[in-house]
Jmol script that loads the backbone (N, CA, C; Angstrom):
load data "model"
ATOM      1  N   MET A   1       0.821  -1.170   0.000  1.00  0.00           N
ATOM      2  CA  MET A   1       0.000   0.000   0.000  1.00  0.00           C
ATOM      3  C   MET A   1       0.877   1.249   0.000  1.00  0.00           C
ATOM      4  N   TYR A   2       1.336   1.599  -1.167  1.00  0.00           N
ATOM      5  CA  TYR A   2       2.308   2.677  -1.323  1.00  0.00           C
ATOM      6  C   TYR A   2       1.791   4.018  -0.796  1.00  0.00           C
ATOM      7  N   TYR A   3       0.653   4.443  -1.290  1.00  0.00           N
ATOM      8  CA  TYR A   3       0.157   5.776  -0.935  1.00  0.00           C
ATOM      9  C   TYR A   3      -0.239   5.867   0.538  1.00  0.00           C
ATOM     10  N   ARG A   4      -0.657   4.764   1.095  1.00  0.00           N
ATOM     11  CA  ARG A   4      -0.993   4.744   2.519  1.00  0.00           C
ATOM     12  C   ARG A   4       0.261   4.975   3.358  1.00  0.00           C
ATOM     13  N   GLU A   5       1.334   4.284   3.019  1.00  0.00           N
ATOM     14  CA  GLU A   5       2.587   4.408   3.768  1.00  0.00           C
ATOM     15  C   GLU A   5       3.265   5.754   3.567  1.00  0.00           C
ATOM     16  N   HIS A   6       3.267   6.257   2.327  1.00  0.00           N
ATOM     17  CA  HIS A   6       4.037   7.455   2.004  1.00  0.00           C
ATOM     18  C   HIS A   6       3.274   8.767   2.105  1.00  0.00           C
ATOM     19  N   ALA A   7       1.959   8.723   1.934  1.00  0.00           N
ATOM     20  CA  ALA A   7       1.197   9.973   1.922  1.00  0.00           C
ATOM     21  C   ALA A   7       0.027   9.976   2.903  1.00  0.00           C
ATOM     22  N   GLY A   8      -0.190   8.865   3.572  1.00  0.00           N
ATOM     23  CA  GLY A   8      -1.273   8.808   4.538  1.00  0.00           C
ATOM     24  C   GLY A   8      -2.653   8.638   3.938  1.00  0.00           C
ATOM     25  N   PHE A   9      -2.731   8.328   2.641  1.00  0.00           N
ATOM     26  CA  PHE A   9      -4.032   8.116   2.010  1.00  0.00           C
ATOM     27  C   PHE A   9      -4.576   6.760   2.429  1.00  0.00           C
ATOM     28  N   GLY A  10      -5.886   6.620   2.430  1.00  0.00           N
ATOM     29  CA  GLY A  10      -6.519   5.388   2.876  1.00  0.00           C
ATOM     30  C   GLY A  10      -6.710   4.366   1.778  1.00  0.00           C
ATOM     31  N   LEU A  11      -7.345   3.284   2.147  1.00  0.00           N
ATOM     32  CA  LEU A  11      -7.576   2.180   1.222  1.00  0.00           C
ATOM     33  C   LEU A  11      -8.498   2.569   0.072  1.00  0.00           C
ATOM     34  N   ILE A  12      -9.408   3.498   0.292  1.00  0.00           N
ATOM     35  CA  ILE A  12     -10.295   3.932  -0.794  1.00  0.00           C
ATOM     36  C   ILE A  12      -9.471   4.558  -1.916  1.00  0.00           C
ATOM     37  N   PHE A  13      -8.486   5.377  -1.559  1.00  0.00           N
ATOM     38  CA  PHE A  13      -7.622   5.979  -2.578  1.00  0.00           C
ATOM     39  C   PHE A  13      -6.818   4.903  -3.296  1.00  0.00           C
ATOM     40  N   GLU A  14      -6.253   3.950  -2.553  1.00  0.00           N
ATOM     41  CA  GLU A  14      -5.481   2.857  -3.157  1.00  0.00           C
ATOM     42  C   GLU A  14      -6.349   2.082  -4.148  1.00  0.00           C
ATOM     43  N   ALA A  15      -7.583   1.801  -3.768  1.00  0.00           N
ATOM     44  CA  ALA A  15      -8.494   1.068  -4.646  1.00  0.00           C
ATOM     45  C   ALA A  15      -8.822   1.874  -5.893  1.00  0.00           C
ATOM     46  N   ARG A  16      -8.982   3.174  -5.739  1.00  0.00           N
ATOM     47  CA  ARG A  16      -9.283   4.031  -6.895  1.00  0.00           C
ATOM     48  C   ARG A  16      -8.121   4.032  -7.887  1.00  0.00           C
ATOM     49  N   VAL A  17      -6.902   4.145  -7.379  1.00  0.00           N
ATOM     50  CA  VAL A  17      -5.728   4.109  -8.252  1.00  0.00           C
ATOM     51  C   VAL A  17      -5.680   2.778  -9.004  1.00  0.00           C
ATOM     52  N   ALA A  18      -5.867   1.678  -8.290  1.00  0.00           N
ATOM     53  CA  ALA A  18      -5.825   0.356  -8.914  1.00  0.00           C
ATOM     54  C   ALA A  18      -6.913   0.197  -9.972  1.00  0.00           C
ATOM     55  N   THR A  19      -8.112   0.663  -9.676  1.00  0.00           N
ATOM     56  CA  THR A  19      -9.232   0.556 -10.613  1.00  0.00           C
ATOM     57  C   THR A  19      -8.975   1.388 -11.862  1.00  0.00           C
ATOM     58  N   GLU A  20      -8.530   2.629 -11.688  1.00  0.00           N
ATOM     59  CA  GLU A  20      -8.285   3.502 -12.836  1.00  0.00           C
ATOM     60  C   GLU A  20      -7.137   2.978 -13.698  1.00  0.00           C
ATOM     61  N   LEU A  21      -6.105   2.443 -13.083  1.00  0.00           N
ATOM     62  CA  LEU A  21      -4.996   1.880 -13.855  1.00  0.00           C
ATOM     63  C   LEU A  21      -5.457   0.652 -14.642  1.00  0.00           C
ATOM     64  N   ALA A  22      -6.267  -0.201 -14.033  1.00  0.00           N
ATOM     65  CA  ALA A  22      -6.797  -1.378 -14.728  1.00  0.00           C
ATOM     66  C   ALA A  22      -7.668  -0.965 -15.916  1.00  0.00           C
ATOM     67  N   GLU A  23      -8.504   0.056 -15.735  1.00  0.00           N
ATOM     68  CA  GLU A  23      -9.340   0.551 -16.835  1.00  0.00           C
ATOM     69  C   GLU A  23      -8.474   1.087 -17.966  1.00  0.00           C
ATOM     70  N   PHE A  24      -7.406   1.816 -17.610  1.00  0.00           N
ATOM     71  CA  PHE A  24      -6.508   2.345 -18.622  1.00  0.00           C
ATOM     72  C   PHE A  24      -5.866   1.210 -19.424  1.00  0.00           C
ATOM     73  N   VAL A  25      -5.381   0.192 -18.747  1.00  0.00           N
ATOM     74  CA  VAL A  25      -4.714  -0.929 -19.422  1.00  0.00           C
ATOM     75  C   VAL A  25      -5.671  -1.614 -20.390  1.00  0.00           C
ATOM     76  N   ARG A  26      -6.936  -1.751 -20.020  1.00  0.00           N
ATOM     77  CA  ARG A  26      -7.923  -2.386 -20.908  1.00  0.00           C
ATOM     78  C   ARG A  26      -8.153  -1.590 -22.187  1.00  0.00           C
ATOM     79  N   ARG A  27      -8.084  -0.257 -22.110  1.00  0.00           N
ATOM     80  CA  ARG A  27      -8.389   0.568 -23.295  1.00  0.00           C
ATOM     81  C   ARG A  27      -7.145   1.178 -23.935  1.00  0.00           C
ATOM     82  N   CYS A  28      -5.993   0.821 -23.450  1.00  0.00           N
ATOM     83  CA  CYS A  28      -4.743   1.416 -23.932  1.00  0.00           C
ATOM     84  C   CYS A  28      -4.597   1.255 -25.448  1.00  0.00           C
ATOM     85  N   ASP A  29      -4.291   2.354 -26.106  1.00  0.00           N
ATOM     86  CA  ASP A  29      -4.100   2.389 -27.560  1.00  0.00           C
ATOM     87  C   ASP A  29      -2.677   2.875 -27.810  1.00  0.00           C
ATOM     88  N   ARG A  30      -1.835   2.032 -28.370  1.00  0.00           N
ATOM     89  CA  ARG A  30      -0.423   2.376 -28.572  1.00  0.00           C
ATOM     90  C   ARG A  30      -0.229   3.615 -29.454  1.00  0.00           C
ATOM     91  N   ALA A  31      -1.224   3.968 -30.243  1.00  0.00           N
ATOM     92  CA  ALA A  31      -1.101   5.133 -31.110  1.00  0.00           C
ATOM     93  C   ALA A  31      -1.226   6.452 -30.339  1.00  0.00           C
ATOM     94  N   ARG A  32      -1.811   6.408 -29.139  1.00  0.00           N
ATOM     95  CA  ARG A  32      -2.027   7.656 -28.402  1.00  0.00           C
ATOM     96  C   ARG A  32      -1.581   7.607 -26.942  1.00  0.00           C
ATOM     97  N   ASP A  33      -1.428   6.417 -26.389  1.00  0.00           N
ATOM     98  CA  ASP A  33      -1.113   6.240 -24.972  1.00  0.00           C
ATOM     99  C   ASP A  33       0.283   5.647 -24.819  1.00  0.00           C
ATOM    100  N   GLY A  34       0.829   5.774 -23.631  1.00  0.00           N
ATOM    101  CA  GLY A  34       2.126   5.163 -23.380  1.00  0.00           C
ATOM    102  C   GLY A  34       2.323   4.796 -21.929  1.00  0.00           C
ATOM    103  N   ILE A  35       3.011   3.684 -21.710  1.00  0.00           N
ATOM    104  CA  ILE A  35       3.402   3.244 -20.381  1.00  0.00           C
ATOM    105  C   ILE A  35       4.902   2.979 -20.431  1.00  0.00           C
ATOM    106  N   TRP A  36       5.634   3.667 -19.565  1.00  0.00           N
ATOM    107  CA  TRP A  36       7.082   3.469 -19.500  1.00  0.00           C
ATOM    108  C   TRP A  36       7.463   3.048 -18.093  1.00  0.00           C
ATOM    109  N   LEU A  37       8.339   2.068 -18.016  1.00  0.00           N
ATOM    110  CA  LEU A  37       8.826   1.580 -16.735  1.00  0.00           C
ATOM    111  C   LEU A  37      10.326   1.800 -16.659  1.00  0.00           C
ATOM    112  N   LEU A  38      10.805   2.164 -15.502  1.00  0.00           N
ATOM    113  CA  LEU A  38      12.237   2.283 -15.249  1.00  0.00           C
ATOM    114  C   LEU A  38      12.662   1.027 -14.505  1.00  0.00           C
ATOM    115  N   LEU A  39      13.500   0.220 -15.151  1.00  0.00           N
ATOM    116  CA  LEU A  39      13.954  -1.037 -14.564  1.00  0.00           C
ATOM    117  C   LEU A  39      15.396  -0.904 -14.095  1.00  0.00           C
ATOM    118  N   SER A  40      15.680  -1.508 -12.957  1.00  0.00           N
ATOM    119  CA  SER A  40      17.034  -1.541 -12.427  1.00  0.00           C
ATOM    120  C   SER A  40      17.258  -2.908 -11.799  1.00  0.00           C
ATOM    121  N   VAL A  41      18.194  -3.646 -12.328  1.00  0.00           N
ATOM    122  CA  VAL A  41      18.531  -4.985 -11.848  1.00  0.00           C
ATOM    123  C   VAL A  41      17.269  -5.857 -11.752  1.00  0.00           C
ATOM    124  N   GLY A  42      16.459  -5.811 -12.808  1.00  0.00           N
ATOM    125  CA  GLY A  42      15.270  -6.637 -12.887  1.00  0.00           C
ATOM    126  C   GLY A  42      14.094  -6.196 -12.038  1.00  0.00           C
ATOM    127  N   ARG A  43      14.193  -5.048 -11.396  1.00  0.00           N
ATOM    128  CA  ARG A  43      13.099  -4.529 -10.563  1.00  0.00           C
ATOM    129  C   ARG A  43      12.507  -3.278 -11.196  1.00  0.00           C
ATOM    130  N   ILE A  44      11.207  -3.129 -11.087  1.00  0.00           N
ATOM    131  CA  ILE A  44      10.554  -1.889 -11.517  1.00  0.00           C
ATOM    132  C   ILE A  44      10.807  -0.856 -10.440  1.00  0.00           C
ATOM    133  N   GLU A  45      11.486   0.241 -10.813  1.00  0.00           N
ATOM    134  CA  GLU A  45      11.819   1.298  -9.865  1.00  0.00           C
ATOM    135  C   GLU A  45      11.047   2.580 -10.132  1.00  0.00           C
ATOM    136  N   GLY A  46      10.327   2.619 -11.247  1.00  0.00           N
ATOM    137  CA  GLY A  46       9.544   3.805 -11.544  1.00  0.00           C
ATOM    138  C   GLY A  46       8.633   3.562 -12.727  1.00  0.00           C
ATOM    139  N   SER A  47       7.650   4.439 -12.862  1.00  0.00           N
ATOM    140  CA  SER A  47       6.738   4.344 -14.006  1.00  0.00           C
ATOM    141  C   SER A  47       6.153   5.713 -14.312  1.00  0.00           C
ATOM    142  N   VAL A  48       5.755   5.840 -15.546  1.00  0.00           N
ATOM    143  CA  VAL A  48       5.038   7.033 -15.989  1.00  0.00           C
ATOM    144  C   VAL A  48       4.070   6.594 -17.088  1.00  0.00           C
ATOM    145  N   VAL A  49       2.875   7.182 -17.066  1.00  0.00           N
ATOM    146  CA  VAL A  49       1.856   6.853 -18.051  1.00  0.00           C
ATOM    147  C   VAL A  49       1.359   8.142 -18.682  1.00  0.00           C
ATOM    148  N   ILE A  50       1.237   8.132 -20.000  1.00  0.00           N
ATOM    149  CA  ILE A  50       0.574   9.215 -20.724  1.00  0.00           C
ATOM    150  C   ILE A  50      -0.745   8.657 -21.232  1.00  0.00           C
ATOM    151  N   ASP A  51      -1.824   9.267 -20.790  1.00  0.00           N
ATOM    152  CA  ASP A  51      -3.174   8.871 -21.189  1.00  0.00           C
ATOM    153  C   ASP A  51      -3.641   9.872 -22.231  1.00  0.00           C
ATOM    154  N   GLY A  52      -3.674   9.438 -23.469  1.00  0.00           N
ATOM    155  CA  GLY A  52      -4.022  10.322 -24.575  1.00  0.00           C
ATOM    156  C   GLY A  52      -5.457  10.200 -25.036  1.00  0.00           C
ATOM    157  N   ALA A  53      -6.328   9.615 -24.234  1.00  0.00           N
ATOM    158  CA  ALA A  53      -7.718   9.406 -24.643  1.00  0.00           C
ATOM    159  C   ALA A  53      -8.414  10.711 -25.028  1.00  0.00           C
ATOM    160  N   ASP A  54      -8.057  11.821 -24.380  1.00  0.00           N
ATOM    161  CA  ASP A  54      -8.684  13.109 -24.693  1.00  0.00           C
ATOM    162  C   ASP A  54      -7.656  14.092 -25.252  1.00  0.00           C
ATOM    163  N   ALA A  55      -6.651  13.571 -25.927  1.00  0.00           N
ATOM    164  CA  ALA A  55      -5.571  14.420 -26.446  1.00  0.00           C
ATOM    165  C   ALA A  55      -6.084  15.462 -27.428  1.00  0.00           C
ATOM    166  N   GLN A  56      -7.070  15.131 -28.223  1.00  0.00           N
ATOM    167  CA  GLN A  56      -7.601  16.078 -29.210  1.00  0.00           C
ATOM    168  C   GLN A  56      -8.481  17.145 -28.568  1.00  0.00           C
ATOM    169  N   GLY A  57      -9.022  16.871 -27.409  1.00  0.00           N
ATOM    170  CA  GLY A  57      -9.890  17.820 -26.703  1.00  0.00           C
ATOM    171  C   GLY A  57      -9.114  18.585 -25.646  1.00  0.00           C
ATOM    172  N   ALA A  58      -9.180  18.102 -24.436  1.00  0.00           N
ATOM    173  CA  ALA A  58      -8.537  18.773 -23.296  1.00  0.00           C
ATOM    174  C   ALA A  58      -7.033  18.533 -23.242  1.00  0.00           C
ATOM    175  N   GLY A  59      -6.558  17.548 -23.968  1.00  0.00           N
ATOM    176  CA  GLY A  59      -5.128  17.233 -23.981  1.00  0.00           C
ATOM    177  C   GLY A  59      -4.831  15.923 -23.275  1.00  0.00           C
ATOM    178  N   ALA A  60      -3.639  15.428 -23.481  1.00  0.00           N
ATOM    179  CA  ALA A  60      -3.212  14.185 -22.853  1.00  0.00           C
ATOM    180  C   ALA A  60      -2.958  14.427 -21.361  1.00  0.00           C
ATOM    181  N   ASN A  61      -3.008  13.368 -20.580  1.00  0.00           N
ATOM    182  CA  ASN A  61      -2.800  13.460 -19.140  1.00  0.00           C
ATOM    183  C   ASN A  61      -1.595  12.642 -18.708  1.00  0.00           C
ATOM    184  N   LEU A  62      -0.796  13.216 -17.834  1.00  0.00           N
ATOM    185  CA  LEU A  62       0.288  12.502 -17.182  1.00  0.00           C
ATOM    186  C   LEU A  62      -0.330  11.789 -15.981  1.00  0.00           C
ATOM    187  N   ARG A  63      -0.189  10.458 -15.929  1.00  0.00           N
ATOM    188  CA  ARG A  63      -0.817   9.674 -14.861  1.00  0.00           C
ATOM    189  C   ARG A  63       0.196   8.711 -14.265  1.00  0.00           C
ATOM    190  N   TRP A  64       0.010   8.334 -13.031  1.00  0.00           N
ATOM    191  CA  TRP A  64       0.787   7.289 -12.361  1.00  0.00           C
ATOM    192  C   TRP A  64       2.295   7.483 -12.526  1.00  0.00           C
ATOM    193  N   PHE A  65       2.741   8.682 -12.251  1.00  0.00           N
ATOM    194  CA  PHE A  65       4.156   9.055 -12.300  1.00  0.00           C
ATOM    195  C   PHE A  65       4.722   8.802 -10.910  1.00  0.00           C
ATOM    196  N   ILE A  66       5.560   7.792 -10.782  1.00  0.00           N
ATOM    197  CA  ILE A  66       6.041   7.406  -9.459  1.00  0.00           C
ATOM    198  C   ILE A  66       7.419   6.759  -9.572  1.00  0.00           C
ATOM    199  N   PHE A  67       8.255   7.027  -8.586  1.00  0.00           N
ATOM    200  CA  PHE A  67       9.582   6.419  -8.512  1.00  0.00           C
ATOM    201  C   PHE A  67       9.798   5.827  -7.131  1.00  0.00           C
ATOM    202  N   SER A  68      10.656   4.828  -7.071  1.00  0.00           N
ATOM    203  CA  SER A  68      10.986   4.226  -5.775  1.00  0.00           C
ATOM    204  C   SER A  68      11.725   5.244  -4.913  1.00  0.00           C
ATOM    205  N   ASP A  69      11.732   4.993  -3.621  1.00  0.00           N
ATOM    206  CA  ASP A  69      12.448   5.874  -2.698  1.00  0.00           C
ATOM    207  C   ASP A  69      13.921   5.985  -3.073  1.00  0.00           C
ATOM    208  N   ALA A  70      14.513   4.900  -3.561  1.00  0.00           N
ATOM    209  CA  ALA A  70      15.928   4.887  -3.919  1.00  0.00           C
ATOM    210  C   ALA A  70      16.248   5.849  -5.055  1.00  0.00           C
ATOM    211  N   LEU A  71      15.301   6.089  -5.949  1.00  0.00           N
ATOM    212  CA  LEU A  71      15.548   6.952  -7.111  1.00  0.00           C
ATOM    213  C   LEU A  71      15.016   8.360  -6.952  1.00  0.00           C
ATOM    214  N   ARG A  72      14.170   8.592  -5.960  1.00  0.00           N
ATOM    215  CA  ARG A  72      13.601   9.908  -5.764  1.00  0.00           C
ATOM    216  C   ARG A  72      14.714  10.922  -5.500  1.00  0.00           C
ATOM    217  N   GLY A  73      14.706  12.031  -6.230  1.00  0.00           N
ATOM    218  CA  GLY A  73      15.694  13.079  -6.046  1.00  0.00           C
ATOM    219  C   GLY A  73      16.997  12.868  -6.791  1.00  0.00           C
ATOM    220  N   THR A  74      17.071  11.818  -7.630  1.00  0.00           N
ATOM    221  CA  THR A  74      18.307  11.543  -8.359  1.00  0.00           C
ATOM    222  C   THR A  74      18.284  12.088  -9.792  1.00  0.00           C
ATOM    223  N   GLY A  75      17.186  12.739 -10.197  1.00  0.00           N
ATOM    224  CA  GLY A  75      17.135  13.345 -11.517  1.00  0.00           C
ATOM    225  C   GLY A  75      16.443  12.530 -12.596  1.00  0.00           C
ATOM    226  N   TRP A  76      15.988  11.313 -12.300  1.00  0.00           N
ATOM    227  CA  TRP A  76      15.344  10.495 -13.317  1.00  0.00           C
ATOM    228  C   TRP A  76      14.057  11.108 -13.848  1.00  0.00           C
ATOM    229  N   GLY A  77      13.346  11.848 -13.080  1.00  0.00           N
ATOM    230  CA  GLY A  77      12.101  12.437 -13.528  1.00  0.00           C
ATOM    231  C   GLY A  77      12.272  13.744 -14.287  1.00  0.00           C
ATOM    232  N   THR A  78      13.501  14.183 -14.492  1.00  0.00           N
ATOM    233  CA  THR A  78      13.736  15.468 -15.149  1.00  0.00           C
ATOM    234  C   THR A  78      14.214  15.319 -16.583  1.00  0.00           C
ATOM    235  N   SER A  79      14.521  14.124 -17.016  1.00  0.00           N
ATOM    236  CA  SER A  79      15.023  13.973 -18.392  1.00  0.00           C
ATOM    237  C   SER A  79      14.282  12.925 -19.158  1.00  0.00           C
TER     238      SER A  79
END
end "model"
wireframe off; spacefill off
backbone 0.3
color backbone group
């Protein structure tokens, strides 16, 4: 429970994140959406998602941008 431990959010928030990510994966279109993972020694240490479902209207959304504690503050999110 990442957000519970790091930000004090409850289980309802954790469930919402999981549900929205699952919905995104089901409708993901490689022509407009993207999921990138940062791997280090076979472990996922970070992720970023671009949700382009409304790119033509309101614009694409940056979603689920997160890095492990080990990488936070090391510059990976700036390049």
